[in-house]
N, C-alpha and C positions, 0 to 999 in steps of 0.2 A: 427340538427349536428351531424355529426359522431362522435363517444364517440372516437374513435383512435385519432381525430385531438385536442382532449383535453389535456392539462399538467396540473399537480398539481405542485405548488412550492414547494422545498424540505424545505425550511425555514417557510412558513406561510400558505401551502396548499390551496392557492389561485388557482382555476381552471382557465385556460387560454387558448384561441385557438393557435394552432401552427401555425405559419406563415414560409413561405419560406424565408431563409436567404442568402445573398450572401457570396461568399468563404471567411471564416475567420470571419465571422460577428458572434455575440452572441445575444441571447433574454433573456431580463431580465424580473423579475417580475413587473408588473404594481403598486402592493402595496408596495413591501419591496425591489426592486431592486436586488434580489439576482439572479444571472445566472441560467437560465432555461437550455438551451442548447446552442451549438457551431455548426457552420459550418466549417468541415475541411475536407480537400481533403486528401483521403486516410486514413480517422481517424483510420481504425481498423489495417492497417499496422504499422501505428505509435505507437499505443498503444503497439501491439505485440512487436515492436523492444525495446520499453521502458521496457517492463515487462521482456525481455530477458536479456538486462543490468541491471536491477535491480535484476533478478536472480543472475547472475555472480556476482554482488557486495555483494549481501547477502549471498552467498558461502563463498565469502573471508571475509567477517565480521565474519563468523562462524568457519571456518578453521583456520583464523590466530590468534594469541595473540590480544587481545582489550587492553590489559595493560601488562606491568610488574610487580609483585608485591613482595614486600619484607617484611617479616614478622619474627621477632625473629632471625634476621640473614639469613633468608633463602630467597633466589629469585628464582621466578619460574615465567613463562610467563602464564597468566591467558586469557581462552576465555571467550565467552559471558556466555556458560555454567558453567563455572569455577567461574565465577563472582554472577552467579546466586545461586549457591552450597555455595560459602563463605558467602554470606549475609544470607543464610537460616542457616547454621552453627552457625553463631555469633549472632542469635536470633533476625534477621530482616526479617522474615518470610514476613510480608506484603509487604515490599519493594522487596523481591525476586519475590515474585508472579508478582507484577505488572511490574517491570524489564522483567521476563521471558515472561508475556503475549505480551508487549508491544515491545520487541526486539527480539524475536524468533517465537512465536504461530502466533502472528497476520499478521507479513510481510509474514511468509510463507503460511499462508492460502490465503492471497489476491491474492499474485504472483501466486500460486499454481492453483488458481480458474481462473485468466485470461488466463493463458497457456492453462489449460485444455479446456476453450472454446476457445480460437482463435488459437491455432496451428491447430487442426484439420479443422476449417474453413477456415485458410489462403489454406489448402491444397483442398478445396471444399469438404471436406466431414463432415457431421454432425454426431457426435458421440452421443450416447445415453445418455441421461442427460444434454443437452446443454442449453434446455429451462430452467429447474430448477436452473442451476446454473446462466445463466443470469438475471432470475428473483432476485436472491440472490444478484448478484453484484450491480443491480439496487437499491435494498432495503438498503444495507449497503454502499454503494458509498458515499452519503451524510454524513454518519458517520465516513468516513474514513480519520483521523486525522495524517498525516505522521509525522508531528511534535512531536507528542505524543511518536513517535519509538525514536527518538533523544534525546528526554527529558529523557526516559527511560535509556538509556545509560549515560547521564550527572548524573542522580541520583545514578546508581550504582557505578559511580566511585567517586564521592563526599562521597557516605557512605564507599566504601572500603579506600579511603583516610583517613577515621577517623581510621581505622583498621591497615593499613598499608602504606607503602610508594609506590606509583603508579607511573609508568611510561606509557606515551602512546604509543599504538601500532598500527599496520598498519590495524587491523580491525575497530578502529575508525574512519579513514579516509575513508574505502570502506564504512562505514554505513552513514557517512556523505555525501558521493556523492550519495549513494542510495535514500535518504529521496527526495532530488530535481528532482531526474530520475522519480521516482513513483509519486510525484505529478504534473509533466508535464504529465506523461503518463495519470494519472487520468482525467486532462483536454481535453485530445483527446480521450478518450473514449466516443463513440458516440452510445448509444443503439439503435437508429432509424437505423442506419446504419447495426447493427449486427442483428436486429430482420429481415430486408431485405434480409440478407443472409441467416439467419436461414429459412425463410419462401421458398426463392428460393430452398434451398436444401432439404426441406421437400417433 
């Protein structure tokens, strides 16, 4: 049997043989029922579109205030960076690091890697480093928990509420919209289709 026909379940590591799927179908693990892969027409274009939409929402979430904060009679608009800074200055270093990683660092890396890989492929150009990036995305994709991003926002607002009066800002709604968009984008991510494109351009 050709090794390329085998796929390991991301949840239980059970090796199984790939089978052709009808359009819109999905293959599940015979042991734990986890989703192994899906069949989606133009999946790469869909993933790219969701990544671009996620990028715009991520920029809005970082440029506009996530909340209005009033402390000791002083009122100011706070961005994600300001929220992390306030949490750090108030002695909540662990929470500040958690919020910074889940709301700024992790989404920017994930969106950046997808765009770095798919934008050149969309224009039939294979950029140097595409193969390692694809391998990284395949490795981290099962561990990509988008809901953790939003949880980081909720944690930061909860902690800030204990320090000051907080009013929800535009950035929170942008972030709330970004999470489901990136989740759907992850569902359309088809490594097989991308590998075929990479091989064709190699």
